[in-house]
N, C-alpha and C positions, 0 to 999 in steps of 0.2 A: 163275453170273453173272446168269442170268435172274431168280433170286430177289432179288438185290440191286436190280435195276431195279424190280421190283414193290414192294419195301419203300419205295423212294424215292417211287414214284408214290402209295402209300397215305398218306404223311405230307406230301405237298405240299398247301399251303393254296391255295384258289382265289385268283386274281388279283382285286384290287379293281375291275379293268376288265372282268372276265369277263361274258359275257352273263347269267349267272345273277345276278350282283350288280346289274345294271341292271334286268332283268326288268320285268314289268308293274307299274304303280303301283297300290297299294291305297289305299283311302280314309283309313286311319289312318297311312300312312307319314309320317315326319317330312319337313320341307322341306329339311333338310340333314343331312349326316353328318360326323362328325369321327373322328379316329383314337382308338384306345383308349390307355389310360395306358402300356401296355408296347410300343406300336408306334412305329416311326420315322416322322417327319413325311414326307408324300408330296412328291415333287418338283413335282407338278402338282395342280391342282384342276379339277373338271369343272363346267360349267354345263349343266344338263339342261333343255331347253326343253319347253314344253307340246306342241309339235308332234312330239316324238320325237327331234329333233336333240340332240346334245351336243357341246360344245366343251371341250377341255382347254387350260388356260393354265398357264404355269410360274410358280411362286412367286417365283423369283429375278428376275422381270421387274417385280414390284410395286414401285412408287415411292411411292404415297400411298394411304391409306385414309381416306375422308371420311365420317363418320357425322353428318349434319346433325341428324337427329332419329331417333326409334325406328323410323321407317318409310321412311327413305331412306339408302341406303348406296352410295357410289361408290368404285370401285377403279381407280386409274390404273396402267397397265402401260406399260413402254417397252422395246421390242425393235427389230426392223427397222421397225415402225410403232408409233405411239402408239395404245393401245387404252384406252378408258374403258368399264368395266362398271358399269352402274347397276342396283341391285337395289332394288325397291320392294315394300313390304309392311307388316308389322306386327311389333312387338317384335323388331327386328333388331340391337339393341345387343350382345347376346351373340355374334351371328354376326360382327359387326365385330371384336370382341375375338379371336375364334377365327381370323379371317383374319390378324390381326396376329401371332398365334403360329404361323402356317403349319400348322394342324392340321385344316383343312376338307378333306374328301375330295371332296364334291360339294354343290351346291345345286340345288334343283329348283323350277322355276316351276310354280305351281298350274295344273292343267287348269281352264279356265273352266267346264267342264261339271260339275266336282266340287263337293261341298258345302264351304263355308268351314270352316276349323278353329275350335275354340273361341277366344273373344276373348283369353284370357290366354296363348295359345300363339303362337309365331312362325309367320308365314305369308309366303311369297314370292308376291306377286301377279304381278309382271312383272320380267323380266330383259331389259335392252337392252344392245347392244354397239355402240359407235361406234369407227370406225377412222380415224385421220388419219395422214398421212405424218410421220415423225419430222423434226424441224427441226435 
């Protein structure tokens, strides 16, 4: 029986929320991650802030995705409170489409001390979260 437990342990994949997957940010890390083609959509997505905090929000609470231009994305959620997540940056249209498909694992705010990404790549400069009481 001990061998069976070891076999299961060897084939267990790491959790997407494990500390190894969050880890330190490298200069060339992408600003967001999506699920792979053969994976199930996640029930929640993470907002990773530049100060090290992260917040997980449920996909089933998303009520509206508003992409005004390629640099401004707003996601409205409704649960016990109304939450509006505003993502500002560059080249965010693909990210808005991925949110609509519920395949984003996490998005990360750029550390203000890091170098900016190349102009043609997506970059998340600021993530803000507003909370209002549900009406």
